[in-house]
C-alpha positions in Angstrom: 101.4 170.1 30.1 98.8 171.1 27.5 97.2 174.3 26.3 93.5 173.4 25.9 93.6 173.9 22.1 92.1 170.7 20.7 94.1 169.1 17.8 91.9 166.2 16.9 88.5 164.7 17.6 89.1 161.0 18.2 86.7 158.0 18.2 86.6 155.4 20.9 87.3 152.1 19.2 87.4 149.7 22.1 86.8 149.8 25.8 88.4 146.9 27.9 87.3 146.5 31.5 89.5 143.5 32.6 92.0 144.0 35.4 91.7 147.7 34.7 90.2 150.2 32.2 91.9 150.3 28.8 90.9 152.6 26.0 91.6 152.3 22.3 91.2 155.5 20.4 91.2 156.2 16.7 92.2 159.5 15.1 93.2 161.3 11.9 97.0 160.9 11.5 99.3 163.6 12.9 102.4 164.7 10.9 104.6 163.5 13.7 103.4 160.0 14.7 102.5 159.2 18.3 105.1 157.5 20.3 104.9 155.0 23.1 105.2 156.7 26.5 104.1 160.2 25.4 101.1 162.0 26.9 97.8 162.7 25.3 94.9 164.6 26.8 91.6 162.7 26.2 88.7 164.9 27.1 91.1 166.8 29.2 92.6 163.8 31.0 96.3 163.2 30.7 96.9 159.6 29.6 100.1 157.8 28.7 100.3 156.1 25.2 100.8 152.4 25.8 100.7 151.4 22.1 100.2 153.3 18.9 100.2 153.3 15.1 99.4 156.0 12.6 95.6 156.1 13.3 95.1 154.6 16.8 96.5 154.4 20.3 95.7 152.6 23.5 96.0 153.9 27.1 95.5 152.5 30.6 93.3 154.4 33.0 94.0 154.6 36.7 91.2 153.7 39.1 91.5 157.2 40.6 91.1 158.7 37.1 88.0 156.5 36.5 86.4 157.8 39.7 87.2 161.5 39.1 86.5 161.7 35.4 84.0 160.5 32.8 86.4 158.1 31.0 84.7 155.0 32.5 81.4 155.9 30.9 82.8 156.1 27.3 81.5 153.6 24.8 82.7 152.6 21.3 81.8 155.1 18.7 81.8 158.1 21.1 83.8 161.2 20.2 86.5 162.6 22.4 88.8 165.7 22.3 92.5 165.0 21.8 95.6 167.1 22.5 99.2 166.1 22.5 101.4 167.4 25.3 103.2 170.7 24.7 106.9 170.4 23.5 109.7 172.8 24.2 109.5 175.5 21.6 105.8 175.0 20.7 103.6 178.0 20.6 101.7 178.6 23.9 98.0 179.2 23.1 95.0 178.7 25.4 96.2 178.5 29.0 98.2 176.1 31.2 96.3 172.8 31.4 97.8 170.0 33.4 95.4 167.2 32.3 94.6 166.7 36.0 90.8 166.9 36.2 89.3 168.4 39.4 85.9 166.8 39.0 82.8 166.5 36.9 80.4 169.3 36.0 76.9 169.1 34.5 75.6 171.3 31.7 72.4 172.9 33.0 71.7 175.3 30.1 72.7 175.9 26.5 71.6 179.3 25.2 72.1 180.6 21.7 73.7 184.1 21.5 73.6 185.2 17.9 76.1 183.0 16.0 77.6 181.8 19.3 76.1 180.0 22.3 76.6 179.9 26.0 76.9 177.0 28.3 76.0 177.2 32.0 77.7 174.5 34.0 77.1 173.4 37.6 80.3 172.6 39.4 81.6 172.2 43.0 81.8 175.2 45.2 85.5 174.6 45.7 86.1 174.9 41.9 83.8 178.0 41.7 85.7 179.6 44.6 89.0 179.1 42.8 87.7 180.7 39.6 87.4 184.3 38.5 85.4 186.2 35.9 87.4 186.3 32.6 89.7 183.6 34.0 90.4 180.3 32.3 88.9 176.9 32.7 89.2 173.6 30.8 86.0 171.8 29.9 86.6 168.3 28.4 90.1 169.6 27.7 88.9 172.8 25.9 90.4 176.1 27.1 87.6 178.6 27.6 87.0 181.9 29.4 84.6 182.2 32.3 81.9 184.8 31.4 79.6 184.4 34.4 80.2 182.9 37.9 78.1 181.9 40.9 78.7 179.9 44.1 78.3 176.5 42.3 78.1 177.4 38.6 79.8 179.3 35.8 79.1 180.2 32.2 81.3 180.1 29.1 80.7 181.3 25.6 81.6 179.3 22.5 82.3 180.7 19.0 81.3 178.5 16.0 84.9 177.3 15.4 85.2 175.9 18.9 81.7 174.3 18.6 82.7 172.6 15.3 86.2 171.5 16.1 85.5 170.0 19.6 82.9 167.8 21.1 81.3 170.7 23.0 79.2 171.7 20.1 77.1 168.5 20.5 76.7 168.8 24.2 73.2 169.4 25.7 71.7 170.0 29.1 72.2 167.1 31.5 75.5 166.0 29.9 78.5 165.6 32.2 81.9 167.2 31.4 85.4 167.0 32.9 86.5 170.2 34.6 90.0 171.5 35.4 90.4 174.8 37.0 93.2 177.3 36.4 96.3 176.0 38.2 97.3 179.6 39.1 93.9 180.1 40.7 94.4 177.0 42.8 97.8 178.1 44.2 96.4 181.6 44.9 93.4 180.1 46.7 95.6 177.9 48.8 97.9 180.7 49.8 95.0 182.9 50.7 93.1 180.3 52.7 92.4 181.6 56.2 94.1 179.6 59.0 91.4 180.4 61.6 88.7 178.2 60.0 86.9 181.0 58.2 85.3 179.2 55.2 82.6 179.9 52.6 80.3 177.5 54.4 80.8 179.4 57.7 80.1 182.7 56.1 76.9 181.4 54.5 75.7 180.1 57.9 76.4 183.5 59.5 74.4 185.3 56.8 77.3 187.2 55.2 76.8 185.6 51.8 73.8 184.7 49.7 73.1 181.3 48.3 
């Protein structure tokens, strides 16, 4: 698992699209070298290190992962957020992030708020329904707090440090991002799901909820 606290901004060095997608990613060295077989979150996507040295590693990407995330659209030179998997005894910051992306979101607004700025992101209704105000969400692997929430959108606020030390500071309206909802929220939503077919869509059709 991960915490959503980004440790490095990596650079895509090579993208191979032969029998399957393979990424080669460069990074500033860690004190403890990467090892073959360990997990690294790349823009919030848990990948297994296939090969590595002090400043680069390669990872295979499943077809399912290509379809659910934005990894297939990466090009050489592009920057990505990197986080190594949490080890027993490590400090737990951020929130519990599995590296299992739920889907893609689209930035629809970027609004300055003094020294900070706010991102409004369009997402699926399922993800929005599983989220709560002041709850956690991972955006391209970055742990953030939901500050506003609608039926198919949410907002988050970024401090200058987060903007500078992750790729989110360079994002603009129209950009796509990987989203992973809070795993606790997913289990609560599943446990509370009505068995009689009462859904958000049914309530909307009946006029009990506003678009």
